DSSP file (Angstrom, degrees, kcal/mol; ACC not computed):
  #  RESIDUE AA STRUCTURE BP1 BP2  ACC     N-H-->O    O-->H-N    N-H-->O    O-->H-N    TCO  KAPPA ALPHA  PHI   PSI    X-CA   Y-CA   Z-CA
    1    1 A M              0   0    0      0, 0.0     2,-0.5     0, 0.0    43,-0.2   0.000 360.0 360.0 360.0 134.4    0.0    0.0    0.0
    2    2 A V  E     -A   43   0A   0     41,-3.6    41,-2.7    43,-0.1     2,-0.4  -0.960 360.0-163.3-111.4 127.7    1.3    3.5   -0.9
    3    3 A R  E     +A   42   0A   0     -2,-0.5    67,-3.1    39,-0.2     2,-0.3  -0.902  12.9 173.1-109.6 140.9   -0.1    6.5    1.0
    4    4 A A  E     -AB  41  69A   0     37,-2.1    37,-2.8    -2,-0.4     2,-0.4  -0.964  25.5-138.9-141.8 158.8    0.3   10.0   -0.3
    5    5 A I  E     -AB  40  68A   0     63,-2.8    63,-3.0    -2,-0.3     2,-0.5  -0.963  16.7-162.3-115.9 133.5   -0.9   13.5    0.6
    6    6 A I  E     -AB  39  67A   0     33,-2.9    33,-2.3    -2,-0.4     2,-0.4  -0.967   6.5-151.1-122.0 119.1   -1.9   15.8   -2.2
    7    7 A L  E     -AB  38  66A   0     59,-3.6    59,-1.8    -2,-0.5     2,-0.5  -0.745  16.2-155.4 -90.3 138.6   -2.1   19.6   -1.5
    8    8 A V  E     -AB  37  65A   0     29,-2.8    28,-2.3    -2,-0.4    29,-1.5  -0.956  11.5-156.8-121.8 125.8   -4.7   21.3   -3.7
    9    9 A K  E     + B   0  64A   0     55,-2.8    54,-3.2    -2,-0.5    55,-1.2  -0.908  36.6 138.3 -98.4 115.4   -4.9   25.0   -4.7
   10   10 A S        -     0   0    0     -2,-0.6    52,-0.2    52,-0.2     5,-0.1  -0.912  45.2-154.1-159.5 126.6   -8.4   26.0   -5.6
   11   11 A P        +     0   0    0      0, 0.0     2,-0.1     0, 0.0    51,-0.1   0.612  67.0 111.4 -76.4 -10.6  -10.3   29.2   -4.8
   12   12 A K  S >  S-     0   0    0     49,-0.3     3,-0.9     1,-0.1     2,-0.1  -0.404  71.7-122.5 -69.0 136.6  -13.6   27.2   -5.1
   13   13 A K  T 3  S+     0   0    0      1,-0.2    -1,-0.1    -2,-0.1     0, 0.0  -0.440  93.0  24.7 -71.9 151.3  -15.5   26.7   -1.9
   14   14 A L  T 3> S+     0   0    0     -2,-0.1     4,-1.7     1,-0.1     3,-0.4   0.674  73.4 140.7  69.5  18.6  -16.2   23.1   -0.9
   15   15 A I  H <>  +     0   0    0     -3,-0.9     4,-2.1     1,-0.2     5,-0.1   0.862  67.8  59.4 -60.8 -34.0  -13.3   21.8   -2.9
   16   16 A A  H  > S+     0   0    0      1,-0.2     4,-1.3     2,-0.2    -1,-0.2   0.893 104.5  49.6 -61.0 -41.5  -12.6   19.3   -0.1
   17   17 A A  H  4 S+     0   0    0     -3,-0.4     4,-0.4     1,-0.2    -1,-0.2   0.892 110.0  50.4 -65.9 -38.2  -16.0   17.8   -0.5
   18   18 A R  H >< S+     0   0    0     -4,-1.7     3,-1.2     1,-0.2     4,-0.3   0.861 106.0  56.5 -65.6 -35.1  -15.5   17.4   -4.2
   19   19 A L  H >< S+     0   0    0     -4,-2.1     3,-1.8     1,-0.2    -1,-0.2   0.846  95.1  66.0 -65.9 -34.1  -12.1   15.7   -3.6
   20   20 A R  T 3< S+     0   0    0     -4,-1.3    -1,-0.2     1,-0.3    -2,-0.2   0.660  93.2  61.8 -61.2 -17.9  -13.8   13.0   -1.5
   21   21 A K  T <  S+     0   0    0     -3,-1.2    -1,-0.3    -4,-0.4     2,-0.2   0.608  82.9  98.7 -87.2 -11.3  -15.7   11.8   -4.7
   22   22 A V  S X  S-     0   0    0     -3,-1.8     3,-1.3    -4,-0.3    30,-0.1  -0.569  85.9-104.8 -75.4 137.0  -12.4   10.9   -6.4
   23   23 A S  T 3  S+     0   0    0      1,-0.2     3,-0.1    -2,-0.2    -1,-0.1  -0.332 101.1  20.1 -61.7 141.8  -11.5    7.3   -6.3
   24   24 A F  T 3  S+     0   0    0      1,-0.3    18,-1.7    -4,-0.1     2,-0.7   0.275  87.2 125.0  81.3  -6.7   -8.7    6.3   -3.8
   25   25 A I  E <   -C   41   0A   0     -3,-1.3    16,-0.3    16,-0.2    -1,-0.3  -0.757  35.0-179.7 -83.7 117.3   -9.0    9.5   -1.8
   26   26 A T  E     +     0   0A   0     14,-2.4     2,-0.3    -2,-0.7    -1,-0.2   0.758  65.0   1.4 -88.2 -29.1   -9.6    8.3    1.8
   27   27 A D  E     -C   40   0A   0     13,-1.2    13,-3.4    -8,-0.1     2,-0.3  -0.987  59.0-179.6-156.8 151.4   -9.9   11.7    3.4
   28   28 A S  E     +C   39   0A   0     -2,-0.3    11,-0.2    11,-0.2   -12,-0.0  -0.986   6.1 171.8-153.2 150.4   -9.9   15.4    2.5
   29   29 A F  E     -C   38   0A   0      9,-2.1     9,-2.2    -2,-0.3     2,-0.1  -0.996  33.8-102.3-156.2 150.0  -10.2   18.6    4.4
   30   30 A P  E     -C   37   0A   0      0, 0.0     2,-0.3     0, 0.0     7,-0.3  -0.435  38.2-171.6 -75.6 153.5   -9.9   22.3    3.9
   31   31 A T        -     0   0    0      5,-2.1     2,-0.3    -2,-0.1     0, 0.0  -0.903  19.2-124.2-136.9 164.7   -6.8   24.1    5.1
   32   32 A S        +     0   0    0     -2,-0.3     2,-0.3     2,-0.0     3,-0.3  -0.768  69.8  42.5-105.6 160.6   -5.5   27.7    5.4
   33   33 A G  S    S-     0   0    0     -2,-0.3    -2,-0.1     1,-0.2     0, 0.0  -0.768 113.8 -14.9 109.0-152.5   -2.4   28.9    3.9
   34   34 A Q  S    S+     0   0    0     -2,-0.3     2,-0.3   -25,-0.0    -1,-0.2   0.831 127.9  46.4 -59.4 -37.0   -0.8   28.4    0.5
   35   35 A F        -     0   0    0     -3,-0.3   -26,-0.2   -26,-0.1     3,-0.1  -0.779  69.0-149.0-110.2 156.4   -3.1   25.5   -0.4
   36   36 A D  S    S+     0   0    0    -28,-2.3    -5,-2.1    -2,-0.3     2,-0.3   0.636  74.3  10.8 -98.5 -20.7   -6.8   25.3    0.1
   37   37 A A  E     -AC   8  30A   0    -29,-1.5   -29,-2.8    -7,-0.3     2,-0.4  -0.990  58.6-140.3-157.2 158.0   -7.4   21.6    0.7
   38   38 A V  E     -AC   7  29A   0     -9,-2.2    -9,-2.1    -2,-0.3     2,-0.4  -0.981  12.5-164.1-122.8 136.0   -5.5   18.3    1.5
   39   39 A A  E     -AC   6  28A   0    -33,-2.3   -33,-2.9    -2,-0.4     2,-0.5  -0.983   5.8-155.0-120.9 132.9   -6.4   15.0    0.1
   40   40 A I  E     -AC   5  27A   0    -13,-3.4   -14,-2.4    -2,-0.4   -13,-1.2  -0.908  17.7-171.7-106.9 131.6   -5.1   11.7    1.6
   41   41 A I  E     -AC   4  25A   0    -37,-2.8   -37,-2.1    -2,-0.5     2,-0.4  -0.937  18.0-163.8-125.3 149.5   -4.8    8.7   -0.8
   42   42 A D  E     +A    3   0A   0    -18,-1.7     2,-0.3    -2,-0.4   -39,-0.2  -0.981  22.7 165.7-127.5 115.0   -4.1    5.1   -0.4
   43   43 A V  E     -A    2   0A   0    -41,-2.7   -41,-3.6    -2,-0.4     3,-0.1  -0.844  41.3-128.2-128.8 164.7   -3.2    3.1   -3.6
   44   44 A E  S    S+     0   0    0     -2,-0.3     2,-0.3   -43,-0.2    -1,-0.1   0.858  91.6  31.0 -78.3 -39.7   -1.7   -0.2   -4.4
   45   45 A Q  S >  S-     0   0    0    -43,-0.1     3,-1.3     1,-0.1     4,-0.4  -0.913  74.5-124.7-126.7 147.1    1.0    1.0   -6.8
   46   46 A L  T >  S+     0   0    0     -2,-0.3     3,-1.4     1,-0.3     4,-0.4   0.835 108.5  63.0 -55.8 -36.5    3.0    4.2   -7.0
   47   47 A T  T >> S+     0   0    0      1,-0.3     4,-0.8     2,-0.2     3,-0.7   0.751  89.8  69.0 -63.8 -23.0    2.0    4.7  -10.6
   48   48 A Q  H <> S+     0   0    0     -3,-1.3     4,-2.1     1,-0.2    -1,-0.3   0.759  82.9  73.4 -70.3 -21.9   -1.7    5.1   -9.5
   49   49 A I  H <> S+     0   0    0     -3,-1.4     4,-2.3    -4,-0.4    -1,-0.2   0.886  93.5  53.0 -59.6 -36.4   -0.9    8.4   -7.8
   50   50 A K  H <> S+     0   0    0     -3,-0.7     4,-2.2    -4,-0.4    -1,-0.2   0.872 105.8  53.7 -65.3 -38.0   -0.6   10.1  -11.2
   51   51 A E  H  X S+     0   0    0     -4,-0.8     4,-2.1     2,-0.2    -1,-0.2   0.926 110.2  47.6 -63.4 -43.4   -4.0    8.7  -12.1
   52   52 A V  H  X S+     0   0    0     -4,-2.1     4,-2.0     2,-0.2    -2,-0.2   0.932 110.9  50.1 -61.3 -47.2   -5.5   10.3   -9.0
   53   53 A T  H  X S+     0   0    0     -4,-2.3     4,-2.2     1,-0.2    -1,-0.2   0.864 108.0  54.1 -61.0 -38.5   -3.8   13.6   -9.5
   54   54 A N  H  X S+     0   0    0     -4,-2.2     4,-0.7     1,-0.2    -1,-0.2   0.927 108.0  50.0 -64.5 -44.3   -5.1   13.7  -13.1
   55   55 A Q  H >< S+     0   0    0     -4,-2.1     3,-0.7     1,-0.2     4,-0.4   0.876 109.7  51.7 -59.0 -38.3   -8.7   13.2  -11.8
   56   56 A I  H >< S+     0   0    0     -4,-2.0     3,-1.6     1,-0.2    -1,-0.2   0.905 105.0  55.3 -66.1 -41.0   -8.1   16.0   -9.3
   57   57 A H  H 3< S+     0   0    0     -4,-2.2    -1,-0.2     1,-0.3    -2,-0.2   0.635  98.5  62.9 -68.0 -12.9   -7.0   18.3  -12.1
   58   58 A K  T << S+     0   0    0     -3,-0.7     2,-0.3    -4,-0.7    -1,-0.3   0.589  79.9 103.3 -84.2 -14.0  -10.2   17.7  -14.0
   59   59 A I  S X  S-     0   0    0     -3,-1.6     3,-1.9    -4,-0.4     2,-0.0  -0.562  86.4-105.3 -71.1 129.9  -12.2   19.3  -11.1
   60   60 A S  T 3  S+     0   0    0     -2,-0.3     3,-0.1     1,-0.2    -1,-0.1  -0.310 102.5  20.0 -56.8 129.6  -13.3   22.7  -12.0
   61   61 A G  T 3  S+     0   0    0      1,-0.3     2,-0.5    -4,-0.1   -49,-0.3   0.276  81.2 136.8  95.3  -9.7  -11.3   25.4  -10.3
   62   62 A V    <   +     0   0    0     -3,-1.9    -1,-0.3    -6,-0.2   -52,-0.2  -0.603  25.7 178.6 -74.1 122.3   -8.2   23.3   -9.4
   63   63 A E        -     0   0    0    -54,-3.2     2,-0.3    -2,-0.5    -1,-0.2   0.848  57.8 -26.1 -92.0 -40.8   -5.2   25.5  -10.1
   64   64 A R  E     -B    9   0A   0    -55,-1.2   -55,-2.8     2,-0.0    -1,-0.3  -0.990  52.9-147.2-166.5 166.2   -2.4   23.3   -9.1
   65   65 A T  E     -B    8   0A   0     -2,-0.3     2,-0.4   -57,-0.2   -57,-0.2  -0.937   2.2-155.9-137.3 161.1   -1.4   20.4   -6.8
   66   66 A E  E     -B    7   0A   0    -59,-1.8   -59,-3.6    -2,-0.3     2,-0.5  -0.990  15.8-154.0-137.1 129.5    1.6   19.2   -4.9
   67   67 A T  E     -B    6   0A   0     -2,-0.4     2,-0.5   -61,-0.2   -61,-0.2  -0.886  10.1-172.7-114.3 134.8    2.1   15.6   -4.0
   68   68 A M  E     -B    5   0A   0    -63,-3.0   -63,-2.8    -2,-0.5     2,-0.4  -0.981  14.5-149.4-123.4 120.1    4.1   14.1   -1.1
   69   69 A V  E     -B    4   0A   0     -2,-0.5   -65,-0.2   -65,-0.2     2,-0.2  -0.724  23.4-114.4 -92.0 134.2    4.5   10.3   -0.9
   70   70 A E        -     0   0    0    -67,-3.1     2,-0.5    -2,-0.4   -67,-0.2  -0.432  29.1-147.2 -66.8 132.5    4.8    8.7    2.5
   71   71 A V              0   0    0     -2,-0.2    -1,-0.1     1,-0.1   -69,-0.0  -0.893 360.0 360.0-103.1 128.3    8.4    7.2    2.9
   72   72 A Q              0   0    0     -2,-0.5    -1,-0.1     0, 0.0    -2,-0.0   0.404 360.0 360.0-112.2 360.0    8.6    4.1    5.0
């Protein structure tokens, strides 16, 4: 299992709720600061992270993302 955190920049309200609808996202919540929301994902393979970020970028209003992969 690979866990990653994706930081999302989007001025849209309720972006965290929209993120929860994306497959493999186990949790999301709004934040203050440079990014507007955080999405936590759990996938089987590292390559699936790109698929999830591509789905996030398709959400209206998403400006950019930054991904951090958990290191064990």
